[in-house]
PAGUDREN-133138 format. One line per field, with one value per residue: residue number from 0; x, y, z of N, C-alpha, C in turn; chain. Coordinates in steps of 0.05 Angstrom, whole numbers, always signed. Layout:
// PAGUDREN-133138
nr = (NUM/...)
n.xx = (X/...)
n.yy = (Y/...)
n.zz = (Z/...)
ca.xx = (X/...)
ca.yy = (Y/...)
ca.zz = (Z/...)
c.xx = (X/...)
c.yy = (Y/...)
c.zz = (Z/...)
kette = (A/...)
This chain:
// PAGUDREN-133138
nr = (0/1/2/3/4/5/6/7/8/9/10/11/12/13/14/15/16/17/18/19/20/21/22/23/24/25/26/27/28/29/30/31/32/33/34/35/36/37/38/39/40/41/42/43/44/45/46/47/48/49/50/51/52/53/54/55/56/57/58/59/60/61/62/63/64/65/66/67/68/69/70/71/72/73/74/75/76/77/78/79/80/81/82/83/84/85/86/87/88/89/90/91/92/93/94/95/96/97/98/99/100/101/102/103/104/105/106/107/108/109/110/111/112/113/114/115/116/117/118/119/120/121/122/123/124/125/126/127/128/129/130/131/132/133/134/135/136/137/138/139/140/141/142/143/144/145/146/147/148/149/150/151/152/153/154/155/156/157/158/159/160/161/162/163/164/165/166/167/168/169/170/171/172/173/174/175/176/177/178/179/180/181/182/183/184/185/186/187/188/189/190/191/192/193/194/195/196/197/198/199/200/201/202/203/204/205/206/207/208/209/210/211/212/213/214/215/216/217/218/219/220/221/222/223/224/225/226/227/228/229/230/231/232/233/234/235/236/237/238/239/240/241/242/243/244/245/246/247/248/249/250/251/252/253/254/255/256/257/258/259/260/261/262/263/264/265/266/267/268/269/270/271/272/273/274/275/276/277/278/279/280/281/282/283/284/285/286/287/288/289/290/291/292/293/294/295/296/297/298/299/300/301/302/303/304/305/306/307/308/309/310/311/312/313/314/315/316/317/318/319/320/321/322/323/324/325/326/327/328/329/330/331/332/333/334/335/336/337/338/339/340/341/342/343/344/345/346/347/348/349/350/351/352)
n.xx = (+1051/+995/+1014/+1038/+1001/+981/+1010/+1016/+960/+956/+1002/+974/+928/+934/+945/+896/+857/+882/+867/+815/+806/+816/+802/+792/+773/+775/+785/+734/+703/+698/+704/+771/+780/+748/+761/+783/+741/+726/+754/+758/+704/+713/+732/+677/+680/+633/+589/+604/+606/+554/+542/+545/+505/+532/+572/+545/+525/+566/+592/+551/+559/+602/+655/+682/+723/+725/+701/+642/+668/+724/+723/+707/+744/+788/+770/+769/+814/+847/+813/+761/+792/+820/+779/+748/+708/+687/+692/+638/+639/+632/+577/+541/+495/+438/+429/+382/+335/+315/+246/+249/+282/+335/+352/+392/+435/+430/+450/+502/+516/+511/+540/+611/+654/+640/+626/+681/+705/+667/+686/+736/+725/+743/+707/+649/+604/+542/+534/+484/+482/+530/+522/+469/+499/+539/+508/+474/+510/+553/+536/+485/+483/+531/+557/+521/+488/+447/+386/+376/+316/+274/+259/+293/+341/+367/+385/+364/+319/+342/+391/+433/+464/+416/+403/+424/+438/+451/+468/+516/+540/+546/+577/+626/+632/+624/+673/+713/+684/+644/+648/+664/+705/+747/+775/+808/+797/+759/+789/+841/+907/+938/+985/+1028/+1001/+997/+982/+935/+887/+873/+883/+835/+797/+804/+787/+728/+697/+647/+643/+694/+763/+826/+896/+942/+1010/+1035/+1069/+1040/+973/+927/+949/+976/+1004/+1015/+1018/+1003/+1006/+987/+936/+902/+848/+827/+809/+825/+858/+850/+873/+858/+899/+882/+892/+879/+843/+802/+818/+835/+902/+929/+928/+932/+932/+927/+926/+905/+967/+946/+901/+874/+863/+827/+768/+748/+726/+759/+813/+808/+750/+764/+802/+769/+731/+764/+792/+743/+737/+785/+773/+731/+696/+683/+669/+616/+565/+512/+474/+478/+518/+579/+609/+596/+615/+638/+662/+615/+585/+552/+586/+567/+559/+521/+463/+456/+508/+534/+500/+518/+568/+557/+538/+574/+614/+596/+605/+654/+711/+717/+676/+619/+569/+532/+492/+463/+427/+369/+374/+427/+449/+473/+511/+550/+615/+677/+727/+731/+779/+790/+820/+834/+880/+899/+942/+958/+960/+918/+906/+863/+810/+831/+808/+766/+761/+727/+738/+681/+649)
n.yy = (+1561/+1539/+1486/+1499/+1514/+1470/+1441/+1461/+1453/+1395/+1397/+1421/+1385/+1340/+1361/+1388/+1342/+1319/+1362/+1371/+1312/+1332/+1351/+1317/+1271/+1206/+1181/+1147/+1187/+1175/+1180/+1194/+1181/+1141/+1088/+1062/+1044/+1002/+967/+887/+858/+855/+795/+761/+737/+734/+723/+673/+635/+635/+618/+558/+508/+474/+506/+554/+522/+510/+556/+579/+543/+562/+583/+623/+692/+707/+753/+733/+739/+741/+695/+664/+669/+648/+598/+585/+590/+549/+504/+509/+520/+470/+440/+447/+491/+557/+629/+679/+743/+815/+851/+841/+833/+782/+732/+720/+666/+631/+610/+554/+489/+450/+395/+361/+398/+411/+364/+355/+402/+387/+344/+355/+330/+322/+370/+391/+357/+381/+435/+428/+401/+398/+392/+398/+395/+421/+432/+409/+374/+352/+331/+296/+254/+232/+214/+175/+142/+127/+146/+131/+77/+49/+79/+97/+143/+197/+233/+303/+342/+383/+431/+436/+424/+376/+389/+406/+444/+482/+492/+453/+393/+336/+280/+218/+242/+227/+169/+184/+206/+167/+130/+164/+221/+215/+205/+245/+285/+299/+322/+320/+274/+262/+250/+298/+304/+259/+227/+190/+167/+104/+58/+4/-37/-87/-129/-153/-178/-152/-93/-93/-98/-56/-26/-25/+7/+59/+120/+139/+157/+127/+129/+86/+74/+121/+135/+161/+166/+117/+63/+0/-40/-94/-170/-193/-222/-200/-186/-242/-262/-233/-223/-180/-110/-39/+27/+101/+161/+223/+304/+356/+382/+354/+335/+273/+244/+194/+125/+58/-11/-72/-151/-211/-257/-309/-315/-348/-393/-381/-367/-336/-294/-281/-249/-213/-189/-174/-137/-95/-78/-60/-18/+14/+30/+62/+103/+132/+109/+105/+61/+0/-29/-56/-85/-133/-129/-112/-78/-99/-119/-175/-223/-256/-230/-205/-185/-143/-74/-38/+10/+42/+47/+72/+117/+139/+156/+196/+239/+249/+267/+305/+345/+395/+373/+371/+383/+413/+368/+368/+414/+389/+357/+355/+342/+350/+317/+268/+270/+305/+337/+323/+349/+394/+389/+413/+445/+500/+500/+456/+434/+396/+311/+269/+208/+153/+102/+32/-4/-68/-129/-181/-254/-302/-330)
n.zz = (-1301/-1282/-1273/-1229/-1189/-1182/-1158/-1113/-1094/-1077/-1040/-1000/-992/-956/-905/-895/-890/-847/-811/-811/-789/-737/-673/-626/-657/-680/-750/-759/-732/-687/-620/-586/-544/-530/-543/-496/-478/-503/-486/-469/-427/-358/-323/-282/-221/-184/-208/-236/-189/-187/-234/-226/-194/-153/-136/-115/-72/-42/-27/-4/+45/+68/+108/+121/+109/+61/+5/-39/-84/-87/-61/-104/-145/-123/-123/-178/-201/-162/-173/-206/-267/-277/-282/-325/-319/-336/-331/-329/-361/-350/-314/-259/-265/-271/-313/-365/-374/-431/-453/-470/-466/-464/-464/-468/-465/-413/-392/-410/-373/-322/-308/-278/-312/-361/-381/-378/-423/-462/-466/-482/-537/-602/-646/-691/-670/-636/-570/-554/-590/-586/-531/-531/-568/-533/-493/-509/-535/-491/-439/-417/-416/-409/-366/-334/-330/-323/-354/-338/-312/-350/-328/-272/-286/-261/-212/-149/-112/-83/-104/-97/-129/-150/-107/-64/-4/+43/+29/+11/+47/+88/+51/+44/+62/+118/+127/+133/+164/+145/+90/+29/-9/-62/-126/-160/-218/-266/-288/-278/-255/-264/-232/-237/-254/-306/-330/-365/-359/-307/-321/-355/-319/-282/-314/-320/-287/-300/-334/-314/-330/-342/-338/-352/-327/-299/-237/-197/-165/-170/-138/-154/-106/-110/-88/-26/+45/+92/+112/+129/+119/+81/+12/-14/-12/+12/+17/+26/+10/+30/+15/+55/+33/+13/-36/-62/-63/-65/-79/-47/-62/-51/-63/-36/-25/-34/-60/-101/-73/-37/-14/-54/-104/-159/-183/-220/-196/-153/-160/-178/-148/-102/-136/-136/-77/-84/-117/-86/-53/+11/+47/+46/+4/+9/-24/-55/-91/-125/-94/-42/+23/+25/-18/-32/-58/-125/-191/-198/-218/-189/-196/-147/-126/-177/-178/-135/-144/-190/-160/-126/-155/-179/-139/-110/-87/-25/-7/+38/+59/+102/+116/+89/+108/+160/+212/+248/+285/+292/+255/+270/+275/+294/+285/+246/+192/+146/+96/+51/+20/+23/+50/+91/+95/+97/+126/+105/+124/+125/+70/+67/+21/+36/+38/+24/+64)
ca.xx = (+1028/+973/+1029/+1049/+977/+969/+1026/+1008/+938/+967/+1020/+958/+910/+938/+946/+866/+843/+893/+852/+785/+801/+826/+781/+795/+756/+784/+777/+719/+685/+693/+717/+793/+778/+726/+780/+787/+713/+725/+767/+741/+702/+729/+717/+659/+678/+602/+572/+622/+595/+523/+527/+546/+501/+542/+591/+534/+521/+597/+588/+538/+569/+632/+652/+712/+727/+732/+671/+642/+680/+745/+724/+702/+769/+811/+757/+770/+847/+852/+799/+748/+796/+819/+748/+732/+694/+682/+675/+629/+648/+611/+567/+533/+466/+424/+418/+355/+341/+291/+232/+258/+291/+347/+357/+416/+459/+429/+457/+527/+527/+499/+567/+637/+678/+634/+631/+708/+703/+657/+700/+756/+722/+747/+690/+632/+577/+534/+535/+459/+491/+548/+511/+460/+506/+554/+487/+466/+533/+560/+527/+460/+486/+563/+558/+496/+484/+418/+385/+366/+289/+278/+255/+312/+369/+381/+394/+340/+301/+360/+416/+443/+455/+397/+421/+414/+454/+450/+482/+542/+555/+555/+597/+646/+642/+641/+703/+731/+681/+624/+659/+665/+735/+743/+799/+809/+782/+745/+814/+858/+936/+943/+1004/+1032/+985/+1000/+966/+912/+858/+871/+880/+808/+784/+804/+767/+697/+682/+637/+647/+719/+782/+853/+924/+963/+1037/+1053/+1071/+1023/+943/+923/+984/+971/+1027/+1022/+1012/+1013/+993/+982/+914/+901/+824/+814/+816/+845/+849/+860/+874/+864/+900/+871/+901/+860/+823/+783/+826/+852/+924/+944/+909/+942/+913/+941/+912/+922/+977/+937/+874/+864/+860/+811/+734/+748/+710/+784/+834/+794/+734/+782/+816/+750/+721/+789/+784/+719/+744/+801/+752/+721/+678/+698/+652/+607/+551/+492/+453/+485/+530/+603/+615/+585/+641/+652/+660/+592/+571/+562/+604/+548/+563/+495/+452/+462/+536/+532/+485/+535/+594/+549/+528/+601/+637/+579/+606/+681/+722/+717/+644/+610/+545/+522/+471/+434/+412/+354/+385/+460/+463/+495/+538/+576/+644/+703/+743/+739/+805/+791/+842/+825/+908/+911/+974/+958/+957/+905/+903/+837/+813/+842/+777/+771/+733/+729/+730/+658/+645)
ca.yy = (+1576/+1521/+1460/+1509/+1512/+1440/+1427/+1472/+1450/+1372/+1397/+1423/+1365/+1325/+1382/+1393/+1322/+1316/+1380/+1351/+1291/+1333/+1356/+1292/+1249/+1187/+1178/+1134/+1199/+1167/+1202/+1179/+1167/+1116/+1064/+1053/+1032/+977/+937/+866/+858/+836/+772/+770/+718/+732/+712/+652/+623/+635/+605/+536/+505/+458/+523/+560/+504/+512/+585/+586/+538/+571/+603/+638/+718/+720/+754/+715/+761/+734/+666/+654/+680/+630/+566/+587/+585/+532/+483/+505/+515/+444/+420/+452/+519/+583/+657/+700/+767/+834/+861/+817/+822/+757/+730/+715/+650/+625/+587/+536/+471/+437/+369/+347/+412/+411/+339/+368/+419/+367/+332/+375/+316/+324/+405/+391/+348/+391/+453/+415/+388/+411/+384/+424/+390/+434/+421/+394/+350/+330/+316/+271/+234/+219/+199/+149/+121/+121/+162/+117/+46/+46/+92/+100/+171/+212/+260/+322/+354/+414/+453/+439/+412/+361/+407/+407/+479/+503/+496/+426/+376/+320/+253/+208/+249/+203/+153/+200/+213/+140/+119/+174/+245/+215/+199/+270/+304/+309/+336/+300/+256/+251/+262/+328/+301/+232/+221/+184/+152/+82/+46/-24/-51/-90/-150/-140/-183/-129/-66/-92/-101/-27/+0/-33/+40/+74/+149/+144/+145/+115/+129/+66/+71/+136/+127/+173/+161/+90/+46/-39/-53/-130/-186/-195/-244/-182/-200/-270/-265/-214/-218/-152/-84/-13/+53/+126/+190/+249/+324/+370/+402/+340/+321/+249/+248/+174/+107/+36/-26/-102/-169/-229/-278/-335/-307/-367/-420/-375/-365/-303/-296/-277/-226/-189/-176/-164/-102/-75/-72/-46/+6/+26/+44/+91/+124/+148/+97/+94/+45/-12/-28/-77/-87/-157/-119/-112/-67/-114/-133/-195/-232/-261/-207/-206/-167/-121/-46/-31/+31/+57/+53/+89/+146/+160/+167/+212/+253/+251/+277/+327/+363/+400/+357/+382/+401/+404/+371/+367/+427/+378/+345/+375/+339/+339/+310/+242/+285/+325/+333/+324/+370/+405/+387/+422/+474/+501/+496/+425/+432/+364/+295/+256/+177/+140/+73/+6/-18/-93/-146/-205/-283/-309/-353)
ca.zz = (-1278/-1281/-1257/-1201/-1182/-1174/-1137/-1087/-1085/-1073/-1017/-978/-984/-928/-887/-899/-879/-813/-795/-813/-770/-707/-652/-611/-665/-705/-775/-766/-726/-657/-596/-587/-511/-522/-537/-467/-463/-522/-479/-461/-403/-333/-311/-260/-202/-168/-231/-243/-166/-182/-253/-216/-170/-137/-123/-97/-40/-27/-24/+26/+71/+71/+131/+120/+111/+36/-6/-60/-108/-75/-58/-132/-160/-101/-131/-211/-209/-153/-184/-231/-295/-285/-281/-344/-318/-348/-314/-346/-369/-353/-302/-246/-271/-274/-338/-363/-389/-448/-438/-480/-448/-483/-446/-478/-461/-384/-388/-408/-347/-304/-301/-284/-331/-384/-382/-381/-452/-480/-471/-501/-557/-624/-666/-703/-660/-612/-546/-549/-607/-570/-507/-540/-576/-511/-471/-531/-543/-469/-418/-412/-412/-400/-346/-312/-324/-322/-361/-320/-315/-356/-300/-256/-297/-248/-192/-130/-113/-65/-113/-94/-142/-132/-97/-39/+12/+66/+21/+10/+76/+96/+39/+37/+73/+144/+132/+128/+180/+131/+74/+6/-12/-83/-145/-175/-242/-268/-304/-255/-266/-251/-238/-220/-273/-329/-331/-387/-342/-284/-332/-352/-286/-269/-337/-317/-279/-318/-324/-303/-345/-333/-351/-346/-327/-283/-216/-174/-171/-162/-139/-143/-94/-110/-74/-1/+65/+114/+125/+125/+112/+58/-18/-24/+7/-2/+29/+9/+27/+19/+20/+73/+14/-2/-68/-63/-64/-86/-66/-53/-66/-51/-69/-24/-41/-36/-65/-114/-54/-14/-23/-65/-134/-176/-176/-233/-179/-130/-161/-189/-120/-87/-150/-122/-58/-88/-128/-66/-29/+39/+58/+31/-3/+16/-49/-65/-114/-128/-77/-16/+39/+21/-43/-40/-75/-150/-204/-221/-210/-182/-198/-117/-128/-196/-169/-115/-160/-200/-136/-112/-174/-186/-127/-114/-71/+4/-3/+71/+55/+125/+113/+75/+130/+176/+234/+239/+313/+290/+244/+285/+264/+318/+284/+213/+181/+117/+90/+18/+5/+17/+64/+99/+79/+120/+118/+101/+135/+98/+66/+59/+9/+55/+33/+27/+92)
c.xx = (+1008/+992/+1036/+1018/+971/+973/+1021/+981/+938/+982/+1000/+935/+916/+931/+904/+851/+855/+875/+820/+779/+816/+801/+773/+776/+774/+775/+749/+695/+676/+715/+746/+791/+766/+738/+787/+760/+711/+741/+741/+742/+715/+717/+706/+654/+643/+591/+578/+611/+562/+510/+526/+528/+512/+562/+580/+526/+545/+594/+576/+544/+592/+628/+675/+710/+727/+701/+668/+656/+705/+744/+715/+728/+788/+797/+769/+798/+852/+840/+782/+769/+806/+803/+735/+714/+695/+675/+669/+640/+626/+602/+551/+503/+453/+418/+396/+357/+317/+277/+232/+277/+304/+360/+392/+445/+461/+446/+486/+539/+523/+538/+590/+653/+665/+637/+665/+716/+695/+675/+725/+750/+727/+734/+674/+611/+571/+531/+505/+464/+496/+542/+493/+476/+528/+528/+480/+484/+550/+552/+507/+470/+510/+564/+543/+486/+459/+416/+365/+339/+291/+279/+279/+343/+388/+389/+365/+340/+327/+391/+433/+438/+433/+412/+413/+440/+465/+468/+515/+555/+563/+577/+623/+649/+644/+663/+722/+707/+647/+632/+669/+697/+735/+773/+795/+788/+774/+768/+836/+883/+932/+971/+1014/+1013/+983/+991/+941/+880/+855/+865/+847/+787/+778/+782/+742/+682/+678/+643/+674/+740/+808/+871/+940/+997/+1050/+1049/+1058/+991/+938/+941/+975/+1002/+1038/+1014/+1021/+993/+986/+954/+900/+869/+807/+821/+828/+833/+863/+864/+877/+878/+890/+887/+872/+849/+806/+796/+849/+882/+943/+925/+920/+927/+934/+920/+924/+936/+969/+907/+865/+857/+845/+785/+727/+737/+739/+788/+812/+769/+740/+790/+791/+739/+739/+788/+763/+726/+761/+790/+738/+701/+691/+674/+639/+574/+530/+471/+458/+499/+560/+618/+602/+615/+653/+638/+648/+576/+567/+588/+590/+554/+530/+491/+458/+489/+539/+526/+501/+556/+586/+556/+565/+615/+627/+593/+643/+688/+722/+694/+628/+587/+525/+496/+449/+416/+394/+369/+415/+473/+476/+515/+558/+602/+657/+721/+744/+767/+815/+801/+838/+854/+919/+934/+979/+946/+942/+896/+875/+837/+822/+804/+788/+748/+743/+729/+700/+659/+627)
c.yy = (+1556/+1495/+1472/+1508/+1489/+1426/+1442/+1458/+1416/+1375/+1408/+1400/+1346/+1339/+1389/+1369/+1323/+1345/+1378/+1331/+1297/+1337/+1329/+1274/+1234/+1188/+1170/+1162/+1194/+1171/+1179/+1170/+1144/+1090/+1050/+1032/+1002/+959/+912/+863/+841/+813/+770/+742/+710/+708/+679/+631/+614/+620/+568/+523/+495/+483/+545/+551/+509/+532/+586/+567/+540/+591/+618/+668/+721/+727/+736/+718/+737/+703/+653/+651/+655/+608/+571/+574/+569/+505/+481/+506/+483/+424/+433/+478/+540/+601/+673/+728/+795/+838/+834/+817/+797/+751/+719/+689/+644/+606/+556/+514/+458/+413/+364/+370/+412/+378/+340/+376/+411/+355/+347/+357/+321/+350/+401/+381/+360/+421/+441/+400/+410/+411/+412/+410/+415/+425/+408/+366/+333/+312/+295/+253/+220/+210/+180/+133/+111/+120/+144/+92/+41/+54/+102/+121/+171/+234/+272/+334/+372/+437/+457/+427/+396/+371/+408/+438/+489/+501/+471/+408/+348/+293/+242/+224/+236/+187/+159/+209/+190/+131/+136/+204/+241/+208/+225/+292/+320/+331/+315/+298/+245/+265/+280/+318/+271/+213/+211/+164/+125/+72/+20/-40/-58/-112/-147/-154/-155/-104/-65/-91/-73/-13/-3/-7/+51/+103/+156/+147/+140/+115/+108/+73/+103/+130/+148/+163/+128/+72/+19/-32/-82/-148/-181/-211/-227/-192/-219/-275/-248/-220/-200/-134/-59/+12/+75/+143/+205/+278/+343/+389/+386/+321/+294/+252/+221/+146/+77/+21/-53/-122/-190/-252/-298/-334/-330/-398/-402/-373/-340/-312/-298/-249/-201/-173/-164/-130/-83/-67/-58/-17/+22/+47/+64/+105/+143/+138/+88/+79/+20/-11/-53/-91/-116/-148/-121/-105/-75/-118/-152/-206/-253/-253/-212/-182/-143/-92/-38/+0/+51/+67/+72/+116/+161/+170/+198/+239/+263/+276/+300/+357/+367/+381/+377/+396/+396/+398/+370/+392/+411/+357/+365/+374/+330/+326/+281/+250/+298/+322/+339/+347/+371/+402/+404/+447/+473/+496/+472/+417/+406/+344/+283/+222/+160/+114/+48/-8/-49/-106/-178/-233/-287/-326/-374)
c.zz = (-1269/-1265/-1236/-1179/-1167/-1159/-1111/-1070/-1072/-1047/-996/-972/-963/-908/-880/-887/-857/-805/-800/-796/-740/-690/-638/-631/-680/-730/-783/-747/-695/-636/-592/-562/-514/-529/-516/-464/-479/-518/-472/-433/-382/-328/-282/-248/-187/-188/-239/-211/-171/-208/-248/-195/-144/-118/-117/-66/-26/-18/+6/+48/+79/+94/+141/+118/+85/+28/-21/-79/-104/-74/-87/-150/-149/-121/-167/-213/-190/-177/-206/-263/-289/-286/-302/-345/-329/-325/-335/-352/-358/-322/-284/-246/-283/-302/-348/-376/-400/-437/-446/-460/-467/-459/-446/-465/-431/-376/-387/-380/-326/-293/-305/-306/-353/-405/-395/-407/-472/-487/-483/-525/-578/-653/-678/-693/-639/-592/-543/-564/-590/-549/-514/-554/-548/-497/-485/-530/-519/-444/-407/-403/-405/-367/-325/-312/-326/-340/-338/-324/-328/-342/-284/-262/-279/-223/-168/-123/-99/-75/-110/-120/-138/-134/-73/-25/+30/+54/+23/+31/+82/+83/+28/+56/+105/+150/+136/+136/+163/+109/+47/+2/-39/-103/-152/-202/-250/-281/-286/-265/-247/-257/-222/-239/-294/-337/-344/-371/-320/-294/-336/-336/-280/-287/-329/-304/-294/-309/-317/-330/-332/-350/-335/-345/-304/-260/-191/-182/-158/-160/-131/-131/-97/-93/-35/+27/+93/+129/+111/+105/+90/+28/-22/-7/-5/+15/+10/+25/+10/+24/+35/+59/+1/-23/-55/-75/-77/-60/-68/-51/-69/-56/-53/-36/-47/-45/-84/-100/-32/-30/-30/-97/-151/-175/-190/-209/-161/-134/-164/-162/-103/-107/-136/-101/-66/-105/-113/-50/-10/+58/+38/+17/+12/-1/-66/-96/-114/-106/-42/-3/+35/-8/-51/-53/-105/-164/-213/-204/-205/-186/-173/-114/-149/-188/-152/-122/-176/-183/-128/-127/-186/-168/-122/-89/-40/+12/+23/+60/+83/+123/+94/+89/+149/+207/+226/+272/+311/+267/+252/+282/+286/+313/+257/+208/+159/+113/+63/+6/+6/+32/+78/+91/+100/+110/+125/+118/+111/+97/+49/+37/+15/+38/+40/+52/+89)
kette = (A/A/A/A/A/A/A/A/A/A/A/A/A/A/A/A/A/A/A/A/A/A/A/A/A/A/A/A/A/A/A/A/A/A/A/A/A/A/A/A/A/A/A/A/A/A/A/A/A/A/A/A/A/A/A/A/A/A/A/A/A/A/A/A/A/A/A/A/A/A/A/A/A/A/A/A/A/A/A/A/A/A/A/A/A/A/A/A/A/A/A/A/A/A/A/A/A/A/A/A/A/A/A/A/A/A/A/A/A/A/A/A/A/A/A/A/A/A/A/A/A/A/A/A/A/A/A/A/A/A/A/A/A/A/A/A/A/A/A/A/A/A/A/A/A/A/A/A/A/A/A/A/A/A/A/A/A/A/A/A/A/A/A/A/A/A/A/A/A/A/A/A/A/A/A/A/A/A/A/A/A/A/A/A/A/A/A/A/A/A/A/A/A/A/A/A/A/A/A/A/A/A/A/A/A/A/A/A/A/A/A/A/A/A/A/A/A/A/A/A/A/A/A/A/A/A/A/A/A/A/A/A/A/A/A/A/A/A/A/A/A/A/A/A/A/A/A/A/A/A/A/A/A/A/A/A/A/A/A/A/A/A/A/A/A/A/A/A/A/A/A/A/A/A/A/A/A/A/A/A/A/A/A/A/A/A/A/A/A/A/A/A/A/A/A/A/A/A/A/A/A/A/A/A/A/A/A/A/A/A/A/A/A/A/A/A/A/A/A/A/A/A/A/A/A/A/A/A/A/A/A/A/A/A/A/A/A/A/A/A/A/A/A/A/A/A/A/A/A/A/A/A/A)
């Protein structure tokens, strides 16, 4: 009899447990419908635009019909993901910042290529430690980068990255109706260069990485006599969204018998044009129009490239000027899908007279 009673109790025990867990409750006492609310917060593309000062600037100059949310989503999928940017999740409430400033974190955030490197970093250093390491190892002396100030993180009060926009216009954006022309990233393919001296000449540019071998990107076409007075020349082709598609370089066949410094100097100069300088400097350095200039990559030129690559391709920089009288564009060829190919001017490095 006792054995039968024990068996009946054990048989009924699961039913008691199930019954106690009913009434729409999980075993943890949580409402079963609440599982729906535990899903990961959706990506917030408005907050994505607000997160990056250069995107705010580009959005403010945008003349299309997309909402900020739609534009942000388009930019992230088309450009931002490749640039190493991230999309915040959750509501559009503005995040508060602490009163303390970490200048090396701001240093990483200031440069899109560094932010992309950091996002792909698999080590154990914090962003601050990694930023400090990069700045002291490479950024300061080798690449000419600067630390941002704590209060602005390197950006002006209106959300634009700080820099000389007049210089940027004269040496780049003037060629595309006031919009920036640059590669999608600071890592660029190079073909046709196998000579070790020329490889070293290409690699002289600080802040850029070069992959030698692929057929796209910067193309060294060889030697030519088409322009007898030029040590070398380069021509850039870019898409209508401002991204450079490819760039060709020639060196004069008779360079060794001309008033040119050498092939390496000429190659470095022409690569500078391929990286985005659609003009020449006048500071006695490498990017001066003739071979009379030194081989130095001067601070104005380095600062020019830092500002250019802090802005997305195709950024309209004309809002940075109080007067746009001399910068009125003939026709805005910009197309976010980049369907058209635009031929840039031929840029020369002339022999010294």
